[in-house]
C-alpha positions in Angstrom: 11.6 -9.8 20.3 13.0 -6.8 22.1 11.2 -4.0 23.9 7.5 -3.7 24.5 6.7 -2.1 21.2 9.8 -1.7 19.1 13.2 -2.6 18.0 15.2 0.6 17.5 15.6 1.6 13.9 13.2 -0.9 12.3 9.8 0.6 11.6 8.9 -2.6 9.6 9.3 -4.6 12.8 6.9 -2.2 14.6 4.4 -2.5 11.7 4.7 -6.3 11.7 4.1 -6.4 15.5 1.1 -4.1 15.3 -0.2 -6.1 12.4 0.1 -9.3 14.4 -1.6 -7.7 17.3 -4.5 -6.4 15.2 -5.0 -9.8 13.6 -4.9 -11.4 17.1 -7.7 -9.0 18.4 -9.8 -9.3 15.2 -9.6 -13.1 15.1 -10.3 -13.4 18.9 -13.5 -11.6 18.3 -14.4 -13.7 15.2 -13.7 -16.9 17.1 -16.7 -16.0 19.3 -19.0 -15.9 16.2 -21.3 -18.8 15.2 -20.6 -20.6 12.0 -23.7 -19.0 10.6 -22.4 -15.5 11.4 -19.0 -16.3 9.8 -20.5 -17.6 6.6 -23.5 -15.3 6.3 -23.6 -13.3 3.0 -22.8 -9.6 3.7 -22.0 -6.5 1.6 -18.2 -6.4 1.2 -15.5 -7.2 -1.4 -15.6 -10.8 -0.2 -19.1 -11.9 0.7 -18.5 -13.4 4.1 -16.3 -12.8 7.2 -14.7 -16.2 6.8 -13.9 -15.7 3.1 -12.3 -12.3 3.9 -10.2 -13.7 6.6 -9.1 -16.6 4.3 -8.1 -14.0 1.7 -6.0 -12.0 4.2 -4.2 -15.2 5.1 -3.6 -16.4 1.6 -2.1 -13.1 0.5 0.1 -13.1 3.6 1.3 -16.5 2.7 2.2 -15.3 -0.8 4.1 -12.2 0.2 5.8 -13.8 3.2 6.9 -16.6 1.0 8.3 -14.2 -1.6 10.1 -12.2 1.2 11.7 -15.4 2.6 12.3 -17.1 -0.7 10.1 -19.9 0.4 9.5 -21.3 -3.0 5.7 -21.7 -2.9 4.9 -18.7 -5.2 1.5 -18.9 -6.8 0.8 -22.2 -5.1 -0.2 -20.1 -2.1 -3.4 -19.3 -4.1 -4.3 -23.0 -4.8 -7.3 -22.9 -2.6 -9.4 -19.8 -2.3 -10.7 -20.7 1.2 -8.3 -23.2 2.8 -10.0 -23.0 6.2 -13.7 -23.6 7.1 -13.0 -23.5 10.8 -12.1 -20.2 12.4 -9.9 -21.8 15.1 -7.6 -23.4 12.5 -7.6 -20.2 10.4 -6.6 -18.2 13.5 -3.8 -20.6 14.2 -2.5 -20.4 10.6 -2.7 -16.6 10.7 -0.7 -16.5 14.0 1.9 -18.8 12.3 2.1 -16.5 9.2 2.3 -13.4 11.5 5.2 -15.1 13.4 7.1 -15.6 10.1 6.6 -12.0 9.1 7.7 -10.8 12.6 10.8 -12.9 12.3 11.6 -11.6 8.9 11.2 -8.0 10.0 13.2 -8.5 13.2 16.1 -9.8 11.1 15.8 -6.9 8.6 18.8 -4.7 9.1 20.9 -2.2 7.3 19.9 -2.1 3.6 17.6 -5.1 4.0 14.6 -3.2 2.9 16.3 -2.4 -0.4 16.9 -6.1 -1.2 15.2 -7.4 -4.3 12.2 -9.7 -3.9 10.9 -11.6 -6.9 7.1 -12.0 -7.1 5.6 -14.7 -9.3 2.7 -13.0 -11.0 1.6 -16.1 -12.9 1.6 -16.9 -16.7 5.4 -16.8 -16.6 5.6 -13.2 -15.5 7.8 -12.1 -12.6 8.0 -8.7 -10.8 11.0 -7.5 -8.9 10.3 -5.2 -6.0 12.2 -4.1 -2.9 11.5 -5.8 0.4 10.4 -2.4 1.8 7.8 -2.0 -1.0 6.5 -5.5 -0.5 6.2 -5.0 3.2 4.5 -1.6 2.8 2.0 -3.1 0.4 1.4 -6.1 2.7 0.6 -3.9 5.7 -1.8 -1.8 3.7 -3.5 -4.9 2.3 -4.0 -6.3 5.8 -5.4 -3.0 7.1 -7.8 -2.7 4.1 -9.3 -6.1 4.6 -9.3 -6.1 8.4 -11.4 -2.9 8.0 -13.9 -4.8 5.9 -14.2 -7.6 8.5 -14.5 -4.9 11.2 -17.4 -3.4 9.3 -19.1 -6.8 8.8 -18.8 -7.5 12.5 -21.2 -4.6 13.1 -23.9 -6.8 11.6 -23.3 -9.6 14.2 -23.8 -9.8 18.0 -20.1 -9.2 18.6 -18.8 -5.7 19.1 -15.9 -5.0 16.7 -12.6 -4.8 18.6 -10.5 -1.6 18.9 -7.8 -2.0 16.3 -6.4 1.5 15.9 -5.2 2.5 19.3 -3.4 1.2 22.4 -0.2 0.0 20.8 1.9 2.9 22.3 3.5 2.2 25.7 1.6 5.1 27.2 -1.7 3.2 26.3 -0.6 -0.1 27.7 -3.3 -0.2 30.3 -6.0 -0.1 27.6 -4.8 -3.2 25.7 -5.5 -5.4 28.6 -3.9 -8.9 28.6 -3.4 -9.1 24.8 0.4 -8.9 24.8 0.5 -11.4 27.7 -1.8 -13.7 25.8 0.4 -13.4 22.7 3.5 -14.4 24.7 5.0 -10.9 24.5 5.4 -10.3 28.2 8.4 -8.0 28.9 9.4 -8.0 25.3 
């Protein structure tokens, strides 16, 4: 990883980094919740905070696997809720975010135009550019993190700030997050 917030010329790297940081903040808040709060039925697309977080991770696995030609394809969806413990889910999300960061860091030149094959099931395959897959993935993440953020309002935990403080000029407001993520001086 290079500078505090970017690698020149790679907006996808910036998005992957901000995405990882948003996941870090959201999951740190969710790790403070009781099991009851994580699994309580709420009004949202997925009925619980834990199910929504599992969905975010599974979809990340699928798209990161496609981007990196990992070979798992639809097997990423084998279990709808692979994690019942928030700590293990958070660790798996950090791992997935790290793979996405590495992919985006290595993306140079015309890399965003490379073709990515997506296994859509039932013998159907879609062919998209890496840039289109990345853009979709970041929107998907933002969409479902917003749902978790809203569901947190019904718990004792204050939802974390997710839409500010990434810029260098706001570094003082993000506290020790980058340090805790191992991004000191990077």
